[in-house]
N, CA, C and O of each residue as an XYZ file, in Angstrom:
732
protein
N       0.824     -1.190      0.000
C       0.000      0.000      0.000
C       0.869      1.254      0.000
O       0.579      2.203     -0.728
N       1.933      1.271      0.809
C       2.831      2.420      0.873
C       3.538      2.615     -0.465
O       3.788      3.744     -0.887
N       3.855      1.513     -1.123
C       4.517      1.586     -2.417
C       3.598      2.250     -3.448
O       4.046      3.068     -4.251
N       2.334      1.900     -3.418
C       1.371      2.486     -4.357
C       1.247      3.999     -4.097
O       1.216      4.794     -5.037
N       1.178      4.383     -2.822
C       1.102      5.812     -2.484
C       2.336      6.571     -2.959
O       2.230      7.684     -3.474
N       3.495      5.967     -2.783
C       4.728      6.625     -3.202
C       4.783      6.766     -4.718
O       5.199      7.804     -5.232
N       4.363      5.720     -5.437
C       4.353      5.783     -6.902
C       3.345      6.839     -7.367
O       3.623      7.590     -8.302
N       2.180      6.900     -6.720
C       1.166      7.895     -7.087
C       1.699      9.305     -6.840
O       1.505     10.194     -7.669
N       2.364      9.514     -5.712
C       2.935     10.823     -5.395
C       4.018     11.203     -6.408
O       4.102     12.356     -6.832
N       4.850     10.220     -6.795
C       5.887     10.458     -7.785
C       5.275     10.830     -9.138
O       5.764     11.727     -9.823
N       4.202     10.132     -9.512
C       3.518     10.432    -10.775
C       2.929     11.836    -10.750
O       3.032     12.572    -11.731
N       2.313     12.208     -9.630
C       1.750     13.561     -9.505
C       2.838     14.614     -9.611
O       2.667     15.628    -10.287
N       3.956     14.372     -8.943
C       5.057     15.326     -8.973
C       5.586     15.490    -10.398
O       5.820     16.609    -10.855
N       5.775     14.358    -11.100
C       6.243     14.426    -12.486
C       5.220     15.119    -13.374
O       5.590     15.906    -14.245
N       3.962     14.841    -13.168
C       2.899     15.450    -13.967
C       2.871     16.970    -13.747
O       2.737     17.745    -14.694
N       3.000     17.376    -12.479
C       3.030     18.811    -12.180
C       4.268     19.475    -12.776
O       4.194     20.612    -13.242
N       5.391     18.787    -12.764
C       6.606     19.344    -13.365
C       6.428     19.533    -14.865
O       6.876     20.534    -15.424
N       5.770     18.564    -15.522
C       5.496     18.688    -16.956
C       4.582     19.878    -17.215
O       4.811     20.648    -18.148
N       3.532     20.033    -16.382
C       2.631     21.176    -16.542
C       3.360     22.496    -16.354
O       3.111     23.462    -17.075
N       4.265     22.530    -15.378
C       5.036     23.753    -15.150
C       5.892     24.093    -16.368
O       6.063     25.266    -16.702
N       6.428     23.071    -17.029
C       7.236     23.307    -18.222
C       6.382     23.781    -19.390
O       6.831     24.598    -20.194
N       5.151     23.276    -19.489
C       4.257     23.631    -20.586
C       3.748     25.055    -20.431
O       3.691     25.806    -21.405
N       3.379     25.427    -19.220
C       2.833     26.756    -18.973
C       3.905     27.810    -19.213
O       5.073     27.627    -18.870
N       3.488     28.891    -19.797
C       4.397     30.004    -20.015
C       4.119     31.047    -18.943
O       3.066     31.684    -18.957
N       5.051     31.227    -18.015
C       4.800     32.144    -16.895
C       4.498     33.568    -17.356
O       3.664     34.247    -16.756
N       5.161     34.023    -18.406
C       4.926     35.385    -18.879
C       3.501     35.538    -19.390
O       2.850     36.551    -19.133
N       3.014     34.531    -20.116
C       1.644     34.583    -20.636
C       0.631     34.508    -19.495
O      -0.382     35.208    -19.514
N       0.902     33.668    -18.512
C       0.008     33.577    -17.360
C      -0.047     34.897    -16.602
O      -1.114     35.316    -16.153
N       1.089     35.543    -16.461
C       1.145     36.816    -15.768
C       0.390     37.892    -16.542
O      -0.326     38.702    -15.953
N       0.553     37.895    -17.863
C      -0.175     38.857    -18.694
C      -1.680     38.637    -18.586
O      -2.449     39.595    -18.520
N      -2.098     37.368    -18.568
C      -3.532     37.072    -18.441
C      -4.047     37.508    -17.069
O      -5.158     38.027    -16.959
N      -3.249     37.300    -16.031
C      -3.655     37.741    -14.693
C      -3.811     39.261    -14.654
O      -4.725     39.775    -14.009
N      -2.927     39.974    -15.337
C      -3.023     41.434    -15.393
C      -4.284     41.843    -16.141
O      -4.995     42.747    -15.705
N      -4.570     41.184    -17.271
C      -5.800     41.501    -18.022
C      -7.038     41.233    -17.176
O      -7.972     42.036    -17.168
N      -7.049     40.117    -16.470
C      -8.187     39.799    -15.607
C      -8.363     40.853    -14.520
O      -9.480     41.276    -14.225
N      -7.243     41.273    -13.929
C      -7.321     42.279    -12.873
C      -7.797     43.620    -13.434
O      -8.569     44.325    -12.784
N      -7.343     43.972    -14.635
C      -7.803     45.214    -15.265
C      -9.307     45.160    -15.518
O     -10.012     46.145    -15.295
N      -9.801     44.010    -15.983
C     -11.246     43.859    -16.211
C     -12.020     43.990    -14.906
O     -13.071     44.629    -14.860
N     -11.494     43.384    -13.851
C     -12.157     43.461    -12.543
C     -12.161     44.901    -12.015
O     -13.148     45.356    -11.438
N     -11.053     45.606    -12.219
C     -10.999     47.007    -11.797
C     -12.014     47.853    -12.567
O     -12.675     48.717    -11.991
N     -12.130     47.598    -13.870
C     -13.101     48.350    -14.680
C     -14.522     48.074    -14.192
O     -15.338     48.990    -14.099
N     -14.813     46.814    -13.881
C     -16.145     46.462    -13.373
C     -16.400     47.141    -12.020
O     -17.500     47.637    -11.775
N     -15.397     47.164    -11.149
C     -15.549     47.832     -9.853
C     -15.748     49.330    -10.020
O     -16.561     49.931     -9.318
N     -15.019     49.928    -10.934
C     -15.191     51.359    -11.186
C     -16.601     51.654    -11.679
O     -17.198     52.665    -11.307
N     -17.127     50.771    -12.513
C     -18.493     50.953    -13.017
C     -19.512     50.826    -11.878
O     -20.455     51.613    -11.788
N     -19.312     49.829    -11.013
C     -20.214     49.678     -9.860
C     -20.170     50.910     -8.963
O     -21.203     51.366     -8.474
N     -18.987     51.437     -8.753
C     -18.852     52.633     -7.915
C     -19.549     53.819     -8.582
O     -20.226     54.598     -7.911
N     -19.387     53.957     -9.890
C     -20.040     55.065    -10.597
C     -21.565     54.964    -10.482
O     -22.244     55.972    -10.284
N     -22.091     53.759    -10.606
C     -23.541     53.553    -10.454
C     -23.970     53.897     -9.031
O     -25.006     54.530     -8.828
N     -23.187     53.486     -8.062
C     -23.512     53.762     -6.657
C     -23.453     55.264     -6.370
O     -24.273     55.781     -5.612
N     -22.496     55.959     -6.967
C     -22.405     57.414     -6.786
C     -23.655     58.075     -7.360
O     -24.220     58.984     -6.752
N     -24.082     57.611     -8.537
C     -25.304     58.162     -9.139
C     -26.507     57.881     -8.239
O     -27.335     58.764     -8.019
N     -26.607     56.655     -7.717
C     -27.699     56.316     -6.786
C     -27.648     57.201     -5.545
O     -28.685     57.634     -5.040
N     -26.454     57.465     -5.063
C     -26.283     58.287     -3.863
C     -26.800     59.707     -4.115
O     -27.478     60.296     -3.274
N     -26.467     60.232     -5.279
C     -26.939     61.578     -5.621
C     -28.460     61.603     -5.724
O     -29.106     62.534     -5.241
N     -29.032     60.572     -6.358
C     -30.486     60.481     -6.497
C     -31.159     60.358     -5.137
O     -32.176     61.004     -4.882
N     -30.592     59.529     -4.262
C     -31.138     59.377     -2.908
C     -31.094     60.694     -2.146
O     -32.035     61.034     -1.430
N     -30.011     61.426     -2.298
C     -29.883     62.698     -1.590
C     -30.934     63.702     -2.078
O     -31.531     64.417     -1.273
N     -31.157     63.752     -3.393
C     -32.182     64.654     -3.938
C     -33.557     64.246     -3.422
O     -34.353     65.088     -3.008
N     -33.817     62.966     -3.452
C     -35.127     62.457     -2.984
C     -35.317     62.745     -1.490
O     -36.411     63.124     -1.071
N     -34.264     62.570     -0.685
C     -34.368     62.880      0.751
C     -34.683     64.349      0.973
O     -35.489     64.694      1.837
N     -34.052     65.204      0.200
C     -34.308     66.642      0.316
C     -35.759     66.965     -0.035
O     -36.405     67.773      0.631
N     -36.261     66.322     -1.091
C     -37.661     66.546     -1.490
C     -38.623     66.084     -0.401
O     -39.589     66.778     -0.085
N     -38.356     64.913      0.172
C     -39.233     64.380      1.221
C     -39.178     65.268      2.468
O     -40.204     65.500      3.107
N     -37.997     65.760      2.814
C     -37.868     66.655      3.963
C     -38.676     67.936      3.736
O     -39.340     68.428      4.648
N     -38.615     68.463      2.529
C     -39.413     69.657      2.200
C     -40.904     69.365      2.316
O     -41.671     70.191      2.812
N     -41.312     68.174      1.851
C     -42.728     67.784      1.947
C     -43.171     67.687      3.400
O     -44.266     68.128      3.749
N     -42.326     67.111      4.244
C     -42.663     66.985      5.664
C     -42.825     68.369      6.288
O     -43.755     68.604      7.060
N     -41.919     69.278      5.951
C     -42.038     70.655      6.459
C     -43.333     71.310      5.975
O     -44.013     71.998      6.736
N     -43.659     71.091      4.720
C     -44.888     71.653      4.157
C     -46.126     71.066      4.839
O     -47.095     71.772      5.120
N     -46.068     69.741      5.101
C     -47.203     69.125      5.815
C     -47.359     69.759      7.189
O     -48.480     69.957      7.659
N     -46.250     70.076      7.832
C     -46.300     70.733      9.141
C     -46.990     72.090      9.052
O     -47.824     72.422      9.895
N     -46.646     72.867      8.040
C     -47.286     74.176      7.837
C     -48.790     74.026      7.559
O     -49.610     74.789      8.070
N     -49.128     73.027      6.740
C     -50.542     72.796      6.411
C     -51.324     72.329      7.647
O     -52.489     72.682      7.828
N     -50.671     71.542      8.477
C     -51.330     71.089      9.708
C     -51.613     72.273     10.632
O     -52.666     72.326     11.268
N     -50.678     73.220     10.707
C     -50.919     74.420     11.516
C     -52.199     75.125     11.049
O     -53.013     75.552     11.867
N     -52.366     75.239      9.737
C     -53.566     75.877      9.179
C     -54.834     75.098      9.513
O     -55.867     75.672      9.858
N     -54.729     73.776      9.401
C     -55.900     72.930      9.672
C     -56.349     73.084     11.134
O     -57.542     73.194     11.418
N     -55.379     73.089     12.049
C     -55.738     73.194     13.458
C     -56.281     74.592     13.779
O     -57.178     74.736     14.610
N     -55.743     75.600     13.130
C     -56.255     76.957     13.342
C     -57.682     77.111     12.813
O     -58.488     77.862     13.364
N     -57.978     76.378     11.722
C     -59.297     76.479     11.089
C     -60.293     75.471     11.656
O     -61.482     75.531     11.343
N     -59.815     74.541     12.489
C     -60.707     73.549     13.064
C     -61.063     72.436     12.084
O     -62.113     71.815     12.252
N     -60.265     72.157     11.094
C     -60.499     71.100     10.105
C     -59.800     69.819     10.554
O     -58.719     69.489     10.067
N     -60.419     69.110     11.475
C     -59.815     67.893     12.039
C     -59.724     66.769     11.020
O     -58.736     66.035     11.029
N     -60.709     66.598     10.139
C     -60.666     65.527      9.141
C     -59.501     65.745      8.170
O     -58.760     64.818      7.840
N     -59.366     66.977      7.731
C     -58.260     67.303      6.821
C     -56.922     67.152      7.543
O     -55.935     66.732      6.938
N     -56.885     67.492      8.830
C     -55.660     67.352      9.622
C     -55.252     65.887      9.727
O     -54.063     65.576      9.661
N     -56.230     64.971      9.891
C     -55.910     63.538      9.977
C     -55.353     63.033      8.655
O     -54.434     62.214      8.644
N     -55.894     63.507      7.548
C     -55.380     63.103      6.229
C     -53.941     63.595      6.061
O     -53.087     62.849      5.580
N     -53.668     64.831      6.449
C     -52.319     65.379      6.358
C     -51.352     64.661      7.310
O     -50.182     64.462      6.983
N     -51.846     64.283      8.470
C     -51.002     63.536      9.418
C     -50.610     62.189      8.815
O     -49.469     61.748      8.951
N     -51.579     61.533      8.141
C     -51.282     60.242      7.483
C     -50.182     60.448      6.439
O     -49.232     59.667      6.382
N     -50.303     61.502      5.606
C     -49.303     61.787      4.575
C     -47.949     62.115      5.199
O     -46.906     61.697      4.698
N     -47.979     62.871      6.303
C     -46.737     63.232      6.975
C     -46.051     61.983      7.538
O     -44.835     61.837      7.419
N     -46.831     61.078      8.153
C     -46.269     59.832      8.693
C     -45.675     58.976      7.572
O     -44.604     58.389      7.728
N     -46.383     58.913      6.440
C     -45.861     58.152      5.297
C     -44.557     58.775      4.799
O     -43.601     58.060      4.496
N     -44.519     60.102      4.716
C     -43.310     60.796      4.265
C     -42.160     60.575      5.245
O     -41.017     60.394      4.824
N     -42.447     60.587      6.535
C     -41.403     60.339      7.531
C     -40.856     58.915      7.420
O     -39.657     58.687      7.581
N     -41.751     57.961      7.144
C     -41.321     56.573      6.966
C     -40.434     56.459      5.719
O     -39.408     55.779      5.739
N     -40.838     57.127      4.644
C     -40.032     57.122      3.414
C     -38.676     57.779      3.680
O     -37.641     57.299      3.219
N     -38.698     58.880      4.428
C     -37.460     59.576      4.747
C     -36.508     58.666      5.534
O     -35.303     58.663      5.285
N     -37.043     57.910      6.465
C     -36.224     56.989      7.264
C     -35.588     55.922      6.367
O     -34.406     55.608      6.503
N     -36.390     55.369      5.446
C     -35.852     54.354      4.534
C     -34.791     54.950      3.615
O     -33.758     54.330      3.363
N     -35.054     56.155      3.117
C     -34.076     56.814      2.256
C     -32.774     57.093      3.003
O     -31.688     56.936      2.446
N     -32.884     57.504      4.253
C     -31.698     57.782      5.061
C     -30.906     56.500      5.310
O     -29.678     56.490      5.220
N     -31.613     55.431      5.620
C     -30.942     54.137      5.830
C     -30.213     53.708      4.564
O     -29.060     53.280      4.617
N     -30.880     53.822      3.443
C     -30.288     53.444      2.162
C     -29.100     54.351      1.830
O     -28.073     53.878      1.343
N     -29.239     55.637      2.090
C     -28.164     56.599      1.830
C     -26.924     56.245      2.654
O     -25.811     56.239      2.128
N     -27.111     55.950      3.940
C     -25.987     55.602      4.809
C     -25.344     54.283      4.389
O     -24.122     54.135      4.430
N     -26.181     53.328      3.987
C     -25.665     52.045      3.509
C     -24.820     52.242      2.249
O     -23.737     51.672      2.116
N     -25.334     53.056      1.330
C     -24.580     53.361      0.113
C     -23.271     54.074      0.436
O     -22.243     53.807     -0.187
N     -23.310     54.972      1.399
C     -22.093     55.699      1.781
C     -21.028     54.737      2.302
O     -19.852     54.872      1.965
N     -21.432     53.772      3.117
C     -20.484     52.761      3.618
C     -19.943     51.921      2.461
O     -18.742     51.665      2.373
N     -20.854     51.494      1.570
C     -20.445     50.708      0.403
C     -19.416     51.478     -0.417
O     -18.388     50.927     -0.810
N     -19.692     52.738     -0.669
C     -18.769     53.564     -1.455
C     -17.411     53.691     -0.774
O     -16.372     53.552     -1.420
N     -17.422     53.949      0.503
C     -16.154     54.110      1.237
C     -15.326     52.829      1.177
O     -14.125     52.871      0.911
N     -15.967     51.702      1.424
C     -15.259     50.417      1.394
C     -14.731     50.105      0.007
O     -13.576     49.708     -0.150
N     -15.574     50.283     -0.998
C     -15.168     49.913     -2.351
C     -14.165     50.889     -2.964
O     -13.358     50.496     -3.806
N     -14.208     52.140     -2.556
C     -13.175     53.065     -3.022
C     -11.823     52.695     -2.422
O     -10.795     52.766     -3.096
N     -11.831     52.303     -1.158
C     -10.590     51.867     -0.523
C     -10.054     50.613     -1.210
O      -8.865     50.526     -1.520
N     -10.941     49.639     -1.446
C     -10.528     48.417     -2.138
C     -10.027     48.718     -3.543
O      -9.046     48.129     -3.997
N     -10.698     49.629     -4.227
C     -10.285     49.996     -5.576
C      -8.885     50.597     -5.563
O      -8.063     50.275     -6.421
N      -8.612     51.460     -4.605
C      -7.277     52.055     -4.500
C      -6.227     50.983     -4.206
O      -5.140     50.994     -4.783
N      -6.559     50.066     -3.311
C      -5.623     48.978     -2.999
C      -5.390     48.099     -4.225
O      -4.257     47.709     -4.509
N      -6.465     47.791     -4.949
C      -6.331     46.950     -6.139
C      -5.546     47.653     -7.241
O      -4.805     47.008     -7.983
N      -5.703     48.957     -7.352
C      -4.893     49.701     -8.330
C      -3.411     49.591     -7.974
O      -2.567     49.398     -8.849
N      -3.106     49.715     -6.691
C      -1.717     49.559     -6.249
C      -1.187     48.167     -6.534
O      -0.051     48.000     -6.977
N      -2.021     47.172     -6.276
C      -1.623     45.785     -6.548
C      -1.396     45.579     -8.039
O      -0.430     44.929     -8.438
N      -2.279     46.128     -8.858
C      -2.137     45.999    -10.312
C      -0.853     46.660    -10.778
O      -0.134     46.105    -11.609
N      -0.561     47.835    -10.252
C       0.672     48.525    -10.650
C       1.888     47.697    -10.248
O       2.849     47.586    -11.011
N       1.846     47.120     -9.057
C       2.935     46.251     -8.600
C       3.075     45.036     -9.509
O       4.185     44.631     -9.854
N       1.936     44.457     -9.893
C       1.938     43.293    -10.774
C       2.500     43.655    -12.142
O       3.235     42.871    -12.742
N       2.160     44.830    -12.633
C       2.699     45.283    -13.928
C       4.215     45.434    -13.853
O       4.930     45.053    -14.779
N       4.702     45.997    -12.737
C       6.148     46.162    -12.580
C       6.837     44.806    -12.520
O       7.896     44.615    -13.119
N       6.241     43.871    -11.802
C       6.818     42.528    -11.719
C       6.808     41.852    -13.084
O       7.756     41.157    -13.448
N       5.733     42.058    -13.833
C       5.653     41.462    -15.173
C       6.741     42.030    -16.065
O       7.334     41.311    -16.869
N       6.997     43.309    -15.921
C       8.050     43.923    -16.717
C       9.405     43.324    -16.351
O      10.227     43.048    -17.225
N       9.632     43.127    -15.051
C      10.895     42.526    -14.615
C      11.009     41.089    -15.094
O      12.067     40.672    -15.567
N       9.931     40.334    -14.976
C       9.945     38.931    -15.412
C      10.168     38.871    -16.911
O      10.887     38.000    -17.402
N       9.551     39.796    -17.645
C       9.722     39.827    -19.092
C      11.168     40.043    -19.491
O      11.613     39.538    -20.522
N      11.908     40.793    -18.680
C      13.312     41.036    -18.983
C      14.195     39.866    -18.591
O      15.291     39.718    -19.130
N      13.746     39.043    -17.676
C      14.576     37.943    -17.192
C      14.340     36.637    -17.925
O      15.175     35.735    -17.853
N      13.225     36.512    -18.629
C      12.929     35.242    -19.276
C      13.909     34.964    -20.406
O      14.266     35.879    -21.148
N      14.358     33.693    -20.552
C      15.252     33.356    -21.650
C      14.562     33.665    -22.978
O      13.362     33.446    -23.148
N      15.356     34.178    -23.906
C      14.791     34.487    -25.211
C      14.199     35.875    -25.275
O      13.790     36.313    -26.350
N      14.140     36.582    -24.163
C      13.608     37.938    -24.194
C      14.680     38.864    -24.738
O      15.863     38.525    -24.712
N      14.285     40.019    -25.228
C      15.205     40.940    -25.869
C      16.296     41.406    -24.910
O      17.452     41.555    -25.306
N      15.944     41.628    -23.695
C      16.917     42.108    -22.716
C      17.210     41.014    -21.701
O      16.993     41.206    -20.504
N      17.706     39.855    -22.170
C      17.947     38.728    -21.289
C      18.984     39.043    -20.233
O      19.898     39.832    -20.476
N      18.860     38.452    -19.090
C      19.751     38.694    -17.979
C      20.955     37.772    -18.068
O      20.874     36.677    -18.624
N      22.068     38.225    -17.518
C      23.255     37.379    -17.464
C      23.078     36.238    -16.479
O      23.868     35.294    -16.480
N      22.062     36.309    -15.644
C      21.894     35.327    -14.588
C      20.857     34.270    -14.933
O      20.468     33.492    -14.062
N      20.392     34.220    -16.193
C      19.385     33.247    -16.580
C      19.928     31.826    -16.592
O      19.180     30.873    -16.373
N      21.210     31.680    -16.843
C      21.774     30.339    -16.881
C      22.996     30.304    -15.968
O      23.396     31.316    -15.393
N      23.567     29.133    -15.852
C      24.694     28.947    -14.943
C      26.005     29.397    -15.585
O      27.040     29.433    -14.919
N      25.966     29.738    -16.868
C      27.166     30.146    -17.578
C      27.869     31.334    -16.966
O      29.093     31.438    -17.043
N      27.120     32.225    -16.362
C      27.736     33.403    -15.754
C      28.710     33.020    -14.660
O      29.685     33.728    -14.408
N      28.443     31.886    -14.005
C      29.292     31.459    -12.908
C      30.633     30.952    -13.429
O      31.673     31.213    -12.824
N      30.617     30.239    -14.533
C      31.847     29.638    -15.049
C      32.670     30.608    -15.881
O      33.864     30.379    -16.074
N      32.070     31.690    -16.381
C      32.822     32.647    -17.203
C      34.000     33.240    -16.442
O      35.087     33.378    -17.005
N      33.812     33.587    -15.203
C      34.867     34.232    -14.426
C      35.786     33.231    -13.723
O      36.735     33.632    -13.050
N      35.517     31.952    -13.873
C      36.337     30.950    -13.197
C      37.472     30.420    -14.072
O      38.292     29.635    -13.596
N      37.536     30.821    -15.310
C      38.631     30.375    -16.184
C      39.951     30.973    -15.670
O      40.078     32.179    -15.461
N      40.905     30.090    -15.482
C      42.196     30.510    -14.923
C      43.258     30.263    -15.977
O      43.396     29.159    -16.504
N      43.994     31.302    -16.265
C      45.049     31.200    -17.282
C      46.302     30.542    -16.736
O      46.483     30.409    -15.526
N      47.182     30.123    -17.680
C      48.429     29.460    -17.299
C      49.342     30.384    -16.521
O      50.038     29.950    -15.603
N      49.342     31.671    -16.885
C      50.217     32.601    -16.178
C      49.781     32.759    -14.727
O      50.625     32.913    -13.843
N      48.464     32.724    -14.465
C      47.983     32.817    -13.076
C      48.427     31.603    -12.279
O      48.783     31.713    -11.106
N      48.402     30.429    -12.936
C      48.834     29.201    -12.261
C      50.321     29.288    -11.922
O      50.722     28.908    -10.822
N      51.149     29.784    -12.854
C      52.594     29.892    -12.627
C      52.892     30.826    -11.451
O      53.721     30.509    -10.598
N      52.209     31.988    -11.407
C      52.447     32.955    -10.332
C      52.031     32.365     -8.989
O      52.754     32.489     -8.001
N      50.860     31.720     -8.954
C      50.400     31.108     -7.702
C      51.350     29.989     -7.282
O      51.591     29.804     -6.089
N      51.893     29.238     -8.245
C      52.829     28.159     -7.950
C      54.091     28.723     -7.305
O      54.579     28.187     -6.310
N      54.615     29.800     -7.873
C      55.826     30.413     -7.331
C      55.603     30.946     -5.914
O      56.472     30.823     -5.050
N      54.411     31.547     -5.684
C      54.099     32.043     -4.329
C      54.050     30.899     -3.329
O      54.641     30.964     -2.251
N      53.331     29.851     -3.712
C      53.225     28.702     -2.801
C      54.584     28.084     -2.527
O      54.875     27.691     -1.397
N      55.417     27.995     -3.555
C      56.768     27.404     -3.404
C      57.599     28.279     -2.472
O      58.330     27.774     -1.620
N      57.476     29.619     -2.644
C      58.252     30.533     -1.804
C      57.772     30.450     -0.352
O      58.584     30.474      0.573
N      56.464     30.355     -0.154
C      55.910     30.266      1.191
C      56.378     28.985      1.859
O      56.743     29.012      3.034
N      56.379     27.890      1.166
C      56.767     26.614      1.757
C      58.296     26.494      1.910
O      58.789     25.820      2.814
N      59.019     27.149      1.025
C      60.485     27.121      1.117
C      60.977     27.996      2.272
O      62.018     27.715      2.865
N      60.241     29.037      2.585
C      60.633     29.930      3.670
C      60.336     29.301      5.027
O      60.957     29.659      6.027
N      59.408     28.382      5.064
C      59.013     27.796      6.349
C      59.848     26.648      6.749
O      59.625     26.061      7.808
């Protein structure tokens, strides 16, 4: 049973290594950037719609507040004139307007919180996208076959400076001989 598990794990590891070789990291990174840009555009659109809703809610709240004030003035007239039936009708309208005002205020505050949170997230995501773009640019310069390939892409950079000439060997030999002869 343990042998089967080990063989299965080895097969998975080899399969994942093959997938890693097939996938092009630069293309995956570019696709991730495109996806993030699309998501940012969608978030910006949602925020714009919410801002428009917020403005509409604010106008509507102002209108309802004016109506409530007007109902108050009309009620003063009704009570001065002794029109109790008309006063009850106006009170019903005023209560309905106050209820609408409460709902509008709740919705306005909810939208304000939504806007604050999503604007903060949008700013953070813009920063992340910019960071991702910078990393993609760096990765693009380091990938083998890229126009501005790095000297560190392969192990050759390590062996280039390790070549030792015959004259260096002769000088080091003489130093070692002198050091050992003096001792």
